N, CA and C atoms of all chains as a GROMACS GRO file, in nm:
protein
  657
    1ASP      N    1   5.251  19.266  11.736
    1ASP     CA    2   5.301  19.394  11.676
    1ASP      C    3   5.245  19.428  11.530
    2ALA      N    4   5.207  19.549  11.504
    2ALA     CA    5   5.154  19.560  11.372
    2ALA      C    6   5.272  19.571  11.275
    3GLY      N    7   5.224  19.542  11.147
    3GLY     CA    8   5.337  19.512  11.050
    3GLY      C    9   5.376  19.407  10.993
    4ILE      N   10   5.493  19.382  10.923
    4ILE     CA   11   5.517  19.261  10.897
    4ILE      C   12   5.659  19.199  10.939
    5THR      N   13   5.671  19.091  10.979
    5THR     CA   14   5.762  19.043  11.051
    5THR      C   15   5.810  18.896  10.998
    6GLN      N   16   5.957  18.868  11.018
    6GLN     CA   17   6.005  18.758  10.966
    6GLN      C   18   6.073  18.676  11.088
    7SER      N   19   6.062  18.560  11.067
    7SER     CA   20   6.159  18.474  11.172
    7SER      C   21   6.187  18.338  11.095
    8PRO      N   22   6.327  18.299  11.159
    8PRO     CA   23   6.406  18.358  11.220
    8PRO      C   24   6.484  18.477  11.151
    9ARG      N   25   6.540  18.575  11.226
    9ARG     CA   26   6.618  18.664  11.165
    9ARG      C   27   6.748  18.620  11.129
   10TYR      N   28   6.811  18.531  11.179
   10TYR     CA   29   6.932  18.470  11.132
   10TYR      C   30   6.923  18.317  11.153
   11LYS      N   31   6.979  18.240  11.061
   11LYS     CA   32   6.973  18.096  11.051
   11LYS      C   33   7.104  18.029  10.977
   12ILE      N   34   7.150  17.944  11.065
   12ILE     CA   35   7.267  17.865  11.004
   12ILE      C   36   7.219  17.729  10.997
   13THR      N   37   7.228  17.667  10.872
   13THR     CA   38   7.185  17.523  10.855
   13THR      C   39   7.282  17.437  10.776
   14GLU      N   40   7.268  17.317  10.765
   14GLU     CA   41   7.361  17.234  10.686
   14GLU      C   42   7.301  17.193  10.551
   15THR      N   43   7.396  17.177  10.461
   15THR     CA   44   7.346  17.129  10.337
   15THR      C   45   7.246  17.001  10.342
   16GLY      N   46   7.136  17.001  10.276
   16GLY     CA   47   7.044  16.884  10.283
   16GLY      C   48   6.932  16.906  10.367
   17ARG      N   49   6.939  16.977  10.474
   17ARG     CA   50   6.830  16.995  10.562
   17ARG      C   51   6.731  17.084  10.525
   18GLN      N   52   6.605  17.059  10.572
   18GLN     CA   53   6.490  17.133  10.543
   18GLN      C   54   6.483  17.256  10.638
   19VAL      N   55   6.452  17.366  10.578
   19VAL     CA   56   6.433  17.495  10.660
   19VAL      C   57   6.307  17.578  10.628
   20THR      N   58   6.262  17.636  10.712
   20THR     CA   59   6.114  17.710  10.691
   20THR      C   60   6.154  17.839  10.747
   21LEU      N   61   6.124  17.929  10.654
   21LEU     CA   62   6.141  18.084  10.681
   21LEU      C   63   5.996  18.122  10.701
   22MET      N   64   5.954  18.199  10.816
   22MET     CA   65   5.829  18.249  10.831
   22MET      C   66   5.811  18.406  10.805
   23CYS      N   67   5.704  18.442  10.763
   23CYS     CA   68   5.655  18.561  10.713
   23CYS      C   69   5.500  18.586  10.769
   24HIS      N   70   5.493  18.705  10.853
   24HIS     CA   71   5.371  18.732  10.910
   24HIS      C   72   5.327  18.875  10.883
   25GLN      N   73   5.213  18.908  10.835
   25GLN     CA   74   5.171  19.049  10.833
   25GLN      C   75   5.033  19.063  10.893
   26THR      N   76   5.010  19.193  10.939
   26THR     CA   77   4.905  19.202  11.024
   26THR      C   78   4.791  19.294  10.944
   27TRP      N   79   4.836  19.340  10.829
   27TRP     CA   80   4.728  19.433  10.757
   27TRP      C   81   4.622  19.387  10.681
   28SER      N   82   4.638  19.235  10.674
   28SER     CA   83   4.532  19.184  10.578
   28SER      C   84   4.563  19.200  10.432
   29HIS      N   85   4.686  19.223  10.399
   29HIS     CA   86   4.733  19.257  10.255
   29HIS      C   87   4.688  19.145  10.183
   30SER      N   88   4.645  19.159  10.051
   30SER     CA   89   4.627  19.028   9.956
   30SER      C   90   4.749  18.982   9.909
   31TYR      N   91   4.838  19.048   9.866
   31TYR     CA   92   4.956  18.998   9.809
   31TYR      C   93   5.081  19.000   9.906
   32MET      N   94   5.154  18.887   9.889
   32MET     CA   95   5.274  18.875   9.959
   32MET      C   96   5.380  18.813   9.884
   33PHE      N   97   5.494  18.832   9.899
   33PHE     CA   98   5.608  18.810   9.817
   33PHE      C   99   5.742  18.753   9.921
   34TRP      N  100   5.809  18.683   9.844
   34TRP     CA  101   5.944  18.621   9.888
   34TRP      C  102   6.047  18.664   9.802
   35TYR      N  103   6.137  18.740   9.851
   35TYR     CA  104   6.283  18.767   9.758
   35TYR      C  105   6.408  18.719   9.820
   36ARG      N  106   6.501  18.703   9.723
   36ARG     CA  107   6.632  18.684   9.784
   36ARG      C  108   6.718  18.790   9.754
   37GLN      N  109   6.818  18.835   9.830
   37GLN     CA  110   6.903  18.937   9.786
   37GLN      C  111   7.061  18.893   9.783
   38ASP      N  112   7.119  18.884   9.683
   38ASP     CA  113   7.267  18.842   9.658
   38ASP      C  114   7.329  18.951   9.627
   39LEU      N  115   7.473  18.972   9.660
   39LEU     CA  116   7.564  19.059   9.607
   39LEU      C  117   7.562  19.039   9.462
   40GLY      N  118   7.551  19.140   9.376
   40GLY     CA  119   7.582  19.131   9.218
   40GLY      C  120   7.462  19.106   9.160
   41HIS      N  121   7.351  19.062   9.231
   41HIS     CA  122   7.219  19.015   9.154
   41HIS      C  123   7.097  19.104   9.214
   42GLY      N  124   7.115  19.176   9.330
   42GLY     CA  125   6.999  19.242   9.362
   42GLY      C  126   6.898  19.172   9.415
   43LEU      N  127   6.793  19.214   9.450
   43LEU     CA  128   6.678  19.146   9.474
   43LEU      C  129   6.595  19.056   9.342
   44ARG      N  130   6.575  18.925   9.381
   44ARG     CA  131   6.496  18.845   9.292
   44ARG      C  132   6.379  18.783   9.336
   45LEU      N  133   6.278  18.773   9.278
   45LEU     CA  134   6.141  18.723   9.322
   45LEU      C  135   6.152  18.573   9.323
   46ILE      N  136   6.132  18.520   9.423
   46ILE     CA  137   6.118  18.374   9.443
   46ILE      C  138   5.965  18.324   9.412
   47TYR      N  139   5.868  18.370   9.504
   47TYR     CA  140   5.732  18.330   9.473
   47TYR      C  141   5.653  18.442   9.529
   48TYR      N  142   5.532  18.446   9.484
   48TYR     CA  143   5.443  18.546   9.528
   48TYR      C  144   5.305  18.464   9.554
   49SER      N  145   5.224  18.549   9.616
   49SER     CA  146   5.074  18.503   9.646
   49SER      C  147   4.977  18.605   9.631
   50ALA      N  148   4.871  18.607   9.551
   50ALA     CA  149   4.773  18.694   9.541
   50ALA      C  150   4.657  18.703   9.654
   51ALA      N  151   4.643  18.574   9.704
   51ALA     CA  152   4.544  18.563   9.819
   51ALA      C  153   4.586  18.422   9.870
   52ALA      N  154   4.511  18.409   9.989
   52ALA     CA  155   4.517  18.280  10.051
   52ALA      C  156   4.494  18.169   9.950
   53ASP      N  157   4.586  18.051   9.950
   53ASP     CA  158   4.568  17.924   9.866
   53ASP      C  159   4.576  17.962   9.718
   54ILE      N  160   4.646  18.093   9.685
   54ILE     CA  161   4.680  18.115   9.561
   54ILE      C  162   4.835  18.169   9.545
   55THR      N  163   4.910  18.076   9.483
   55THR     CA  164   5.067  18.118   9.488
   55THR      C  165   5.111  18.109   9.342
   56ASP      N  166   5.224  18.167   9.306
   56ASP     CA  167   5.279  18.153   9.174
   56ASP      C  168   5.431  18.194   9.177
   57LYS      N  169   5.510  18.111   9.081
   57LYS     CA  170   5.639  18.149   9.060
   57LYS      C  171   5.683  18.279   9.028
   58GLY      N  172   5.785  18.322   9.093
   58GLY     CA  173   5.878  18.421   9.052
   58GLY      C  174   5.999  18.392   8.952
   59GLU      N  175   6.094  18.472   8.972
   59GLU     CA  176   6.198  18.469   8.868
   59GLU      C  177   6.272  18.333   8.908
   60VAL      N  178   6.290  18.301   9.026
   60VAL     CA  179   6.388  18.206   9.073
   60VAL      C  180   6.342  18.110   9.178
   61PRO      N  181   6.238  18.029   9.131
   61PRO     CA  182   6.166  17.942   9.228
   61PRO      C  183   6.223  17.809   9.249
   62ASP      N  184   6.314  17.765   9.175
   62ASP     CA  185   6.380  17.637   9.199
   62ASP      C  186   6.422  17.602   9.326
   63GLY      N  187   6.393  17.505   9.407
   63GLY     CA  188   6.429  17.458   9.536
   63GLY      C  189   6.366  17.523   9.659
   64TYR      N  190   6.243  17.586   9.632
   64TYR     CA  191   6.165  17.653   9.722
   64TYR      C  192   6.034  17.594   9.728
   65VAL      N  193   5.942  17.606   9.828
   65VAL     CA  194   5.817  17.587   9.827
   65VAL      C  195   5.744  17.671   9.922
   66VAL      N  196   5.642  17.731   9.875
   66VAL     CA  197   5.551  17.810   9.948
   66VAL      C  198   5.411  17.740   9.969
   67SER      N  199   5.360  17.808  10.070
   67SER     CA  200   5.212  17.770  10.088
   67SER      C  201   5.135  17.906  10.166
   68ARG      N  202   5.024  17.920  10.151
   68ARG     CA  203   4.954  18.038  10.209
   68ARG      C  204   4.815  17.980  10.253
   69SER      N  205   4.804  17.938  10.363
   69SER     CA  206   4.678  17.876  10.410
   69SER      C  207   4.598  17.986  10.474
   70LYS      N  208   4.659  18.082  10.522
   70LYS     CA  209   4.604  18.209  10.590
   70LYS      C  210   4.641  18.330  10.529
   71THR      N  211   4.572  18.437  10.511
   71THR     CA  212   4.618  18.553  10.451
   71THR      C  213   4.721  18.613  10.525
   72GLU      N  214   4.735  18.611  10.647
   72GLU     CA  215   4.864  18.679  10.734
   72GLU      C  216   4.999  18.631  10.716
   73ASN      N  217   4.979  18.481  10.665
   73ASN     CA  218   5.120  18.402  10.683
   73ASN      C  219   5.159  18.359  10.540
   74PHE      N  220   5.294  18.366  10.518
   74PHE     CA  221   5.347  18.313  10.396
   74PHE      C  222   5.474  18.266  10.405
   75PRO      N  223   5.485  18.129  10.457
   75PRO     CA  224   5.601  18.055  10.473
   75PRO      C  225   5.684  18.020  10.362
   76LEU      N  226   5.811  18.025  10.369
   76LEU     CA  227   5.898  17.972  10.249
   76LEU      C  228   5.979  17.849  10.311
   77THR      N  229   5.980  17.740  10.242
   77THR     CA  230   6.056  17.630  10.270
   77THR      C  231   6.153  17.588  10.182
   78LEU      N  232   6.270  17.570  10.212
   78LEU     CA  233   6.380  17.497  10.135
   78LEU      C  234   6.375  17.358  10.174
   79GLU      N  235   6.341  17.283  10.084
   79GLU     CA  236   6.330  17.139  10.118
   79GLU      C  237   6.443  17.057  10.145
   80SER      N  238   6.550  17.098  10.082
   80SER     CA  239   6.685  17.042  10.087
   80SER      C  240   6.780  17.143  10.072
   81ALA      N  241   6.820  17.225  10.158
   81ALA     CA  242   6.922  17.346  10.137
   81ALA      C  243   7.062  17.313  10.072
   82THR      N  244   7.075  17.393   9.994
   82THR     CA  245   7.228  17.395   9.920
   82THR      C  246   7.286  17.516   9.950
   83ARG      N  247   7.416  17.516   9.935
   83ARG     CA  248   7.491  17.635   9.958
   83ARG      C  249   7.461  17.752   9.871
   84SER      N  250   7.410  17.736   9.751
   84SER     CA  251   7.382  17.847   9.670
   84SER      C  252   7.256  17.919   9.716
   85GLN      N  253   7.198  17.858   9.820
   85GLN     CA  254   7.063  17.924   9.880
   85GLN      C  255   7.102  18.022  10.016
   86THR      N  256   7.231  18.004  10.027
   86THR     CA  257   7.291  18.111  10.127
   86THR      C  258   7.252  18.262  10.068
   87SER      N  259   7.169  18.348  10.133
   87SER     CA  260   7.148  18.469  10.108
   87SER      C  261   7.052  18.556  10.220
   88VAL      N  262   7.018  18.659  10.175
   88VAL     CA  263   6.921  18.727  10.266
   88VAL      C  264   6.786  18.732  10.206
   89TYR      N  265   6.703  18.683  10.283
   89TYR     CA  266   6.566  18.671  10.226
   89TYR      C  267   6.458  18.768  10.272
   90PHE      N  268   6.390  18.841  10.202
   90PHE     CA  269   6.299  18.931  10.226
   90PHE      C  270   6.166  18.886  10.193
   91CYS      N  271   6.068  18.910  10.289
   91CYS     CA  272   5.932  18.894  10.268
   91CYS      C  273   5.873  19.034  10.245
   92ALA      N  274   5.781  19.047  10.165
   92ALA     CA  275   5.710  19.171  10.162
   92ALA      C  276   5.551  19.171  10.128
   93SER      N  277   5.466  19.258  10.150
   93SER     CA  278   5.330  19.257  10.137
   93SER      C  279   5.266  19.378  10.071
   94GLN      N  280   5.152  19.360  10.000
   94GLN     CA  281   5.108  19.465   9.922
   94GLN      C  282   4.950  19.454   9.922
   95THR      N  283   4.889  19.570   9.924
   95THR     CA  284   4.750  19.569   9.944
   95THR      C  285   4.690  19.529   9.803
   96GLY      N  286   4.754  19.569   9.679
   96GLY     CA  287   4.715  19.560   9.542
   96GLY      C  288   4.824  19.562   9.454
   97TRP      N  289   4.820  19.526   9.334
   97TRP     CA  290   4.920  19.522   9.232
   97TRP      C  291   4.975  19.640   9.229
   98GLU      N  292   4.902  19.762   9.222
   98GLU     CA  293   4.949  19.892   9.204
   98GLU      C  294   4.964  19.986   9.313
   99TYR      N  295   5.003  19.923   9.411
   99TYR     CA  296   5.042  20.000   9.551
   99TYR      C  297   5.167  19.959   9.579
  100GLU      N  298   5.234  20.043   9.677
  100GLU     CA  299   5.368  20.024   9.739
  100GLU      C  300   5.373  19.889   9.824
  101GLN      N  301   5.482  19.823   9.803
  101GLN     CA  302   5.512  19.712   9.895
  101GLN      C  303   5.571  19.745  10.019
  102TYR      N  304   5.546  19.670  10.123
  102TYR     CA  305   5.596  19.681  10.264
  102TYR      C  306   5.690  19.552  10.298
  103PHE      N  307   5.795  19.592  10.321
  103PHE     CA  308   5.914  19.482  10.328
  103PHE      C  309   5.943  19.440  10.485
  104GLY      N  310   5.949  19.321  10.500
  104GLY     CA  311   5.993  19.282  10.637
  104GLY      C  312   6.143  19.294  10.664
  105PRO      N  313   6.195  19.257  10.775
  105PRO     CA  314   6.315  19.324  10.796
  105PRO      C  315   6.443  19.213  10.752
  106GLY      N  316   6.405  19.093  10.699
  106GLY     CA  317   6.485  19.015  10.630
  106GLY      C  318   6.530  18.907  10.719
  107THR      N  319   6.568  18.784  10.666
  107THR     CA  320   6.622  18.685  10.730
  107THR      C  321   6.766  18.644  10.652
  108ARG      N  322   6.860  18.634  10.727
  108ARG     CA  323   6.992  18.599  10.689
  108ARG      C  324   7.020  18.448  10.701
  109LEU      N  325   7.016  18.382  10.603
  109LEU     CA  326   7.037  18.246  10.599
  109LEU      C  327   7.172  18.200  10.527
  110THR      N  328   7.242  18.106  10.633
  110THR     CA  329   7.380  18.056  10.583
  110THR      C  330   7.350  17.917  10.578
  111VAL      N  331   7.394  17.837  10.447
  111VAL     CA  332   7.393  17.705  10.434
  111VAL      C  333   7.527  17.655  10.427
  112THR      N  334   7.572  17.570  10.543
  112THR     CA  335   7.720  17.528  10.527
  112THR      C  336   7.722  17.388  10.479
  113LYS      N  337   7.076  18.844   8.145
  113LYS     CA  338   6.998  18.964   8.090
  113LYS      C  339   6.953  19.032   8.223
  114ASN      N  340   6.970  19.168   8.204
  114ASN     CA  341   6.914  19.254   8.305
  114ASN      C  342   6.827  19.323   8.265
  115GLU      N  343   6.694  19.319   8.326
  115GLU     CA  344   6.577  19.383   8.285
  115GLU      C  345   6.584  19.531   8.337
  116VAL      N  346   6.646  19.548   8.426
  116VAL     CA  347   6.660  19.700   8.487
  116VAL      C  348   6.787  19.718   8.515
  117GLU      N  349   6.848  19.837   8.452
  117GLU     CA  350   6.985  19.888   8.490
  117GLU      C  351   6.964  20.030   8.545
  118GLN      N  352   7.071  20.054   8.635
  118GLN     CA  353   7.066  20.148   8.738
  118GLN      C  354   7.207  20.230   8.707
  119SER      N  355   7.226  20.361   8.721
  119SER     CA  356   7.333  20.425   8.710
  119SER      C  357   7.339  20.555   8.802
  120PRO      N  358   7.440  20.609   8.866
  120PRO     CA  359   7.548  20.522   8.870
  120PRO      C  360   7.548  20.426   8.967
  121GLN      N  361   7.643  20.313   8.984
  121GLN     CA  362   7.642  20.218   9.081
  121GLN      C  363   7.672  20.256   9.214
  122ASN      N  364   7.774  20.366   9.224
  122ASN     CA  365   7.815  20.428   9.341
  122ASN      C  366   7.806  20.586   9.332
  123LEU      N  367   7.783  20.660   9.428
  123LEU     CA  368   7.773  20.788   9.421
  123LEU      C  369   7.802  20.853   9.554
  124THR      N  370   7.913  20.943   9.550
  124THR     CA  371   7.941  21.023   9.671
  124THR      C  372   7.911  21.184   9.653
  125ALA      N  373   7.845  21.223   9.742
  125ALA     CA  374   7.828  21.382   9.711
  125ALA      C  375   7.843  21.445   9.853
  126GLN      N  376   7.855  21.560   9.843
  126GLN     CA  377   7.868  21.662   9.954
  126GLN      C  378   7.716  21.687   9.993
  127GLU      N  379   7.716  21.716  10.134
  127GLU     CA  380   7.593  21.774  10.190
  127GLU      C  381   7.533  21.888  10.113
  128GLY      N  382   7.407  21.892  10.088
  128GLY     CA  383   7.345  22.000  10.012
  128GLY      C  384   7.330  21.983   9.857
  129GLU      N  385   7.407  21.887   9.809
  129GLU     CA  386   7.413  21.875   9.676
  129GLU      C  387   7.270  21.813   9.604
  130PHE      N  388   7.250  21.834   9.480
  130PHE     CA  389   7.138  21.787   9.408
  130PHE      C  390   7.193  21.648   9.350
  131ILE      N  391   7.096  21.548   9.363
  131ILE     CA  392   7.137  21.426   9.326
  131ILE      C  393   7.055  21.360   9.242
  132THR      N  394   7.093  21.292   9.127
  132THR     CA  395   7.027  21.219   9.037
  132THR      C  396   7.061  21.059   9.021
  133ILE      N  397   6.979  20.985   9.034
  133ILE     CA  398   6.996  20.842   9.030
  133ILE      C  399   6.898  20.797   8.898
  134ASN      N  400   6.966  20.734   8.782
  134ASN     CA  401   6.882  20.695   8.686
  134ASN      C  402   6.845  20.532   8.677
  135CYS      N  403   6.740  20.506   8.618
  135CYS     CA  404   6.688  20.360   8.604
  135CYS      C  405   6.625  20.368   8.458
  136SER      N  406   6.686  20.239   8.369
  136SER     CA  407   6.655  20.224   8.255
  136SER      C  408   6.598  20.071   8.278
  137TYR      N  409   6.486  20.046   8.186
  137TYR     CA  410   6.441  19.914   8.181
  137TYR      C  411   6.423  19.873   8.038
  138SER      N  412   6.417  19.734   8.020
  138SER     CA  413   6.398  19.681   7.897
  138SER      C  414   6.264  19.622   7.868
  139VAL      N  415   6.170  19.619   7.966
  139VAL     CA  416   6.045  19.539   7.944
  139VAL      C  417   5.930  19.623   7.959
  140GLY      N  418   5.830  19.590   7.913
  140GLY     CA  419   5.698  19.654   7.920
  140GLY      C  420   5.660  19.657   8.074
  141ILE      N  421   5.626  19.777   8.113
  141ILE     CA  422   5.583  19.793   8.276
  141ILE      C  423   5.441  19.838   8.299
  142SER      N  424   5.398  19.795   8.412
  142SER     CA  425   5.255  19.854   8.462
  142SER      C  426   5.314  19.966   8.577
  143ALA      N  427   5.412  19.934   8.645
  143ALA     CA  428   5.443  20.030   8.756
  143ALA      C  429   5.598  20.016   8.768
  144LEU      N  430   5.660  20.108   8.834
  144LEU     CA  431   5.799  20.126   8.874
  144LEU      C  432   5.804  20.175   9.024
  145HIS      N  433   5.877  20.104   9.101
  145HIS     CA  434   5.902  20.138   9.243
  145HIS      C  435   6.043  20.180   9.242
  146TRP      N  436   6.049  20.284   9.358
  146TRP     CA  437   6.192  20.336   9.395
  146TRP      C  438   6.181  20.290   9.546
  147LEU      N  439   6.288  20.221   9.588
  147LEU     CA  440   6.305  20.155   9.723
  147LEU      C  441   6.420  20.219   9.786
  148GLN      N  442   6.439  20.228   9.914
  148GLN     CA  443   6.552  20.272   9.960
  148GLN      C  444   6.597  20.167  10.078
  149GLN      N  445   6.714  20.117  10.067
  149GLN     CA  446   6.771  20.014  10.172
  149GLN      C  447   6.881  20.079  10.258
  150HIS      N  448   6.846  20.084  10.393
  150HIS     CA  449   6.945  20.136  10.470
  150HIS      C  450   7.058  20.058  10.512
  151PRO      N  451   7.152  20.128  10.560
  151PRO     CA  452   7.285  20.037  10.588
  151PRO      C  453   7.248  19.933  10.672
  152GLY      N  454   7.160  19.932  10.770
  152GLY     CA  455   7.111  19.806  10.856
  152GLY      C  456   7.032  19.695  10.770
  153GLY      N  457   7.000  19.734  10.640
  153GLY     CA  458   6.948  19.616  10.562
  153GLY      C  459   6.801  19.640  10.557
  154GLY      N  460   6.729  19.736  10.608
  154GLY     CA  461   6.578  19.741  10.603
  154GLY      C  462   6.553  19.800  10.470
  155ILE      N  463   6.443  19.776  10.412
  155ILE     CA  464   6.391  19.824  10.278
  155ILE      C  465   6.259  19.904  10.310
  156VAL      N  466   6.261  20.021  10.233
  156VAL     CA  467   6.141  20.116  10.243
  156VAL      C  468   6.107  20.143  10.111
  157SER      N  469   5.978  20.136  10.094
  157SER     CA  470   5.924  20.190   9.948
  157SER      C  471   5.924  20.341   9.958
  158LEU      N  472   5.985  20.398   9.861
  158LEU     CA  473   5.962  20.562   9.860
  158LEU      C  474   5.875  20.592   9.758
  159PHE      N  475   5.851  20.541   9.641
  159PHE     CA  476   5.754  20.578   9.537
  159PHE      C  477   5.713  20.456   9.469
  160MET      N  478   5.586  20.476   9.418
  160MET     CA  479   5.532  20.366   9.309
  160MET      C  480   5.489  20.465   9.189
  161LEU      N  481   5.531  20.436   9.070
  161LEU     CA  482   5.497  20.553   8.962
  161LEU      C  483   5.447  20.459   8.848
  162SER      N  484   5.347  20.507   8.786
  162SER     CA  485   5.298  20.441   8.659
  162SER      C  486   5.326  20.544   8.546
  163SER      N  487   5.322  20.681   8.581
  163SER     CA  488   5.333  20.777   8.484
  163SER      C  489   5.372  20.910   8.559
  164GLY      N  490   5.446  20.997   8.482
  164GLY     CA  491   5.455  21.140   8.524
  164GLY      C  492   5.561  21.149   8.644
  165LYS      N  493   5.532  21.220   8.733
  165LYS     CA  494   5.619  21.272   8.841
  165LYS      C  495   5.543  21.259   8.984
  166LYS      N  496   5.644  21.214   9.084
  166LYS     CA  497   5.567  21.229   9.219
  166LYS      C  498   5.680  21.302   9.299
  167LYS      N  499   5.631  21.375   9.417
  167LYS     CA  500   5.727  21.441   9.511
  167LYS      C  501   5.679  21.399   9.642
  168HIS      N  502   5.801  21.386   9.724
  168HIS     CA  503   5.772  21.352   9.865
  168HIS      C  504   5.875  21.438   9.945
  169GLY      N  505   5.857  21.533   9.978
  169GLY     CA  506   5.963  21.605  10.085
  169GLY      C  507   6.078  21.651   9.988
  170ARG      N  508   6.203  21.612   9.986
  170ARG     CA  509   6.308  21.626   9.913
  170ARG      C  510   6.328  21.542   9.804
  171LEU      N  511   6.250  21.444   9.794
  171LEU     CA  512   6.266  21.344   9.708
  171LEU      C  513   6.155  21.370   9.575
  172ILE      N  514   6.215  21.349   9.452
  172ILE     CA  515   6.141  21.367   9.338
  172ILE      C  516   6.154  21.235   9.257
  173ALA      N  517   6.048  21.173   9.194
  173ALA     CA  518   6.071  21.057   9.114
  173ALA      C  519   5.996  21.085   8.974
  174THR      N  520   6.056  21.061   8.859
  174THR     CA  521   5.973  21.092   8.748
  174THR      C  522   6.006  20.957   8.638
  175ILE      N  523   5.919  20.956   8.554
  175ILE     CA  524   5.918  20.837   8.468
  175ILE      C  525   5.877  20.865   8.330
  176ASN      N  526   5.955  20.821   8.242
  176ASN     CA  527   5.924  20.839   8.091
  176ASN      C  528   5.899  20.707   8.034
  177ILE      N  529   5.771  20.681   8.005
  177ILE     CA  530   5.736  20.531   7.957
  177ILE      C  531   5.788  20.517   7.817
  178GLN      N  532   5.765  20.612   7.752
  178GLN     CA  533   5.823  20.602   7.601
  178GLN      C  534   5.957  20.583   7.606
  179GLU      N  535   6.029  20.637   7.680
  179GLU     CA  536   6.189  20.624   7.672
  179GLU      C  537   6.240  20.493   7.779
  180LYS      N  538   6.147  20.440   7.848
  180LYS     CA  539   6.170  20.334   7.943
  180LYS      C  540   6.286  20.377   8.037
  181HIS      N  541   6.252  20.488   8.111
  181HIS     CA  542   6.359  20.536   8.195
  181HIS      C  543   6.296  20.625   8.288
  182SER      N  544   6.345  20.612   8.419
  182SER     CA  545   6.299  20.678   8.545
  182SER      C  546   6.424  20.757   8.612
  183SER      N  547   6.388  20.869   8.674
  183SER     CA  548   6.496  20.932   8.756
  183SER      C  549   6.443  20.946   8.911
  184LEU      N  550   6.539  20.922   8.997
  184LEU     CA  551   6.495  20.966   9.140
  184LEU      C  552   6.602  21.100   9.164
  185HIS      N  553   6.554  21.196   9.223
  185HIS     CA  554   6.624  21.318   9.240
  185HIS      C  555   6.609  21.337   9.408
  186ILE      N  556   6.729  21.386   9.462
  186ILE     CA  557   6.730  21.419   9.591
  186ILE      C  558   6.774  21.560   9.606
  187THR      N  559   6.682  21.655   9.637
  187THR     CA  560   6.727  21.791   9.671
  187THR      C  561   6.800  21.830   9.804
  188ALA      N  562   6.888  21.907   9.790
  188ALA     CA  563   6.960  21.947   9.931
  188ALA      C  564   6.986  21.805  10.015
  189SER      N  565   7.083  21.721   9.953
  189SER     CA  566   7.115  21.595  10.032
  189SER      C  567   7.172  21.631  10.150
  190HIS      N  568   7.147  21.512  10.225
  190HIS     CA  569   7.178  21.514  10.377
  190HIS      C  570   7.250  21.391  10.404
  191PRO      N  571   7.342  21.369  10.498
  191PRO     CA  572   7.409  21.260  10.548
  191PRO      C  573   7.312  21.129  10.555
  192ARG      N  574   7.188  21.171  10.627
  192ARG     CA  575   7.105  21.063  10.635
  192ARG      C  576   7.023  21.009  10.517
  193ASP      N  577   7.050  21.072  10.396
  193ASP     CA  578   7.015  21.007  10.274
  193ASP      C  579   7.125  20.901  10.226
  194SER      N  580   7.212  20.880  10.313
  194SER     CA  581   7.318  20.781  10.255
  194SER      C  582   7.257  20.626  10.280
  195ALA      N  583   7.238  20.585  10.162
  195ALA     CA  584   7.173  20.440  10.152
  195ALA      C  585   7.188  20.390  10.019
  196VAL      N  586   7.132  20.265   9.995
  196VAL     CA  587   7.132  20.209   9.853
  196VAL      C  588   6.979  20.227   9.806
  197TYR      N  589   6.971  20.279   9.682
  197TYR     CA  590   6.857  20.319   9.627
  197TYR      C  591   6.818  20.216   9.522
  198ILE      N  592   6.697  20.145   9.529
  198ILE     CA  593   6.683  20.055   9.423
  198ILE      C  594   6.580  20.078   9.331
  199CYS      N  595   6.577  20.048   9.208
  199CYS     CA  596   6.475  20.056   9.108
  199CYS      C  597   6.406  19.928   9.087
  200ALA      N  598   6.267  19.911   9.076
  200ALA     CA  599   6.208  19.786   9.049
  200ALA      C  600   6.113  19.809   8.951
  201VAL      N  601   6.064  19.717   8.872
  201VAL     CA  602   5.959  19.735   8.769
  201VAL      C  603   5.869  19.625   8.783
  202LYS      N  604   5.746  19.637   8.759
  202LYS     CA  605   5.636  19.534   8.743
  202LYS      C  606   5.606  19.504   8.608
  203SER      N  607   5.621  19.389   8.578
  203SER     CA  608   5.622  19.353   8.422
  203SER      C  609   5.525  19.218   8.418
  204GLY      N  610   5.406  19.237   8.393
  204GLY     CA  611   5.300  19.128   8.393
  204GLY      C  612   5.290  19.094   8.542
  205ASN      N  613   5.311  18.972   8.560
  205ASN     CA  614   5.324  18.920   8.728
  205ASN      C  615   5.450  18.896   8.776
  206GLN      N  616   5.558  18.966   8.725
  206GLN     CA  617   5.694  18.949   8.755
  206GLN      C  618   5.724  19.093   8.825
  207PHE      N  619   5.817  19.078   8.910
  207PHE     CA  620   5.903  19.211   8.957
  207PHE      C  621   6.044  19.180   8.930
  208TYR      N  622   6.126  19.298   8.867
  208TYR     CA  623   6.241  19.281   8.846
  208TYR      C  624   6.299  19.412   8.910
  209PHE      N  625   6.441  19.371   8.964
  209PHE     CA  626   6.504  19.479   9.039
  209PHE      C  627   6.624  19.511   8.985
  210GLY      N  628   6.682  19.640   8.988
  210GLY     CA  629   6.798  19.699   8.953
  210GLY      C  630   6.903  19.643   9.080
  211THR      N  631   7.023  19.663   9.049
  211THR     CA  632   7.109  19.618   9.159
  211THR      C  633   7.152  19.726   9.260
  212GLY      N  634   7.096  19.841   9.241
  212GLY     CA  635   7.092  19.938   9.341
  212GLY      C  636   7.221  20.053   9.296
  213THR      N  637   7.194  20.170   9.353
  213THR     CA  638   7.288  20.268   9.365
  213THR      C  639   7.339  20.310   9.508
  214SER      N  640   7.437  20.291   9.534
  214SER     CA  641   7.492  20.321   9.672
  214SER      C  642   7.528  20.459   9.689
  215LEU      N  643   7.465  20.531   9.772
  215LEU     CA  644   7.477  20.685   9.779
  215LEU      C  645   7.551  20.697   9.926
  216THR      N  646   7.652  20.789   9.896
  216THR     CA  647   7.715  20.837  10.044
  216THR      C  648   7.711  20.981  10.040
  217VAL      N  649   7.644  21.054  10.140
  217VAL     CA  650   7.644  21.203  10.145
  217VAL      C  651   7.733  21.228  10.264
  218ILE      N  652   7.830  21.309  10.223
  218ILE     CA  653   7.943  21.347  10.311
  218ILE      C  654   7.905  21.496  10.390
  219PRO      N  655   7.911  21.494  10.520
  219PRO     CA  656   7.880  21.632  10.578
  219PRO      C  657   7.972  21.734  10.552
   0.00000   0.00000   0.00000
């Protein structure tokens, strides 16, 4: 399917477990982003990537790890999940800095 | 600290009304985005602005760089416009988002 997809769409995990959220885009966009959305905070940038093998921290990177070995994929890993990481996670892609972003459908993660 | 502030937080309008949502920001920016988040959660980009004004259908977005302010206008509002509208700014290599304006348009 063309576009940007996220998997899984829903995930429940326990505190301390490692979780990986997947993001895949078919447009070959250079830029990809991970955001989390929490009530009262709005969207916050976790990490972004300007190209394969180039990643950088956003506003709230602690507790998260990213990689980008291929242009189309940008997985987000919670190495040891905590309850404070319960959130809705959105992936987005963008062809260049000054262009619009395209968002994935989101992953709702609950850490118990 | 909130780099981006939106007003109002909640807005209810009658179908057909002209709607304005405001966004003020405190950082230097290179671009400002308006996003729409549907009740189901999906997010769609409406506009990307770096200056002036853009129009798409019944939606108009303006930005005043000197005053650090942007507005999103909806003309002839319709119930299908009911959504959360989010302002986001690009500052350096960071993106900052407002907490959104929840719009409900009543038939």
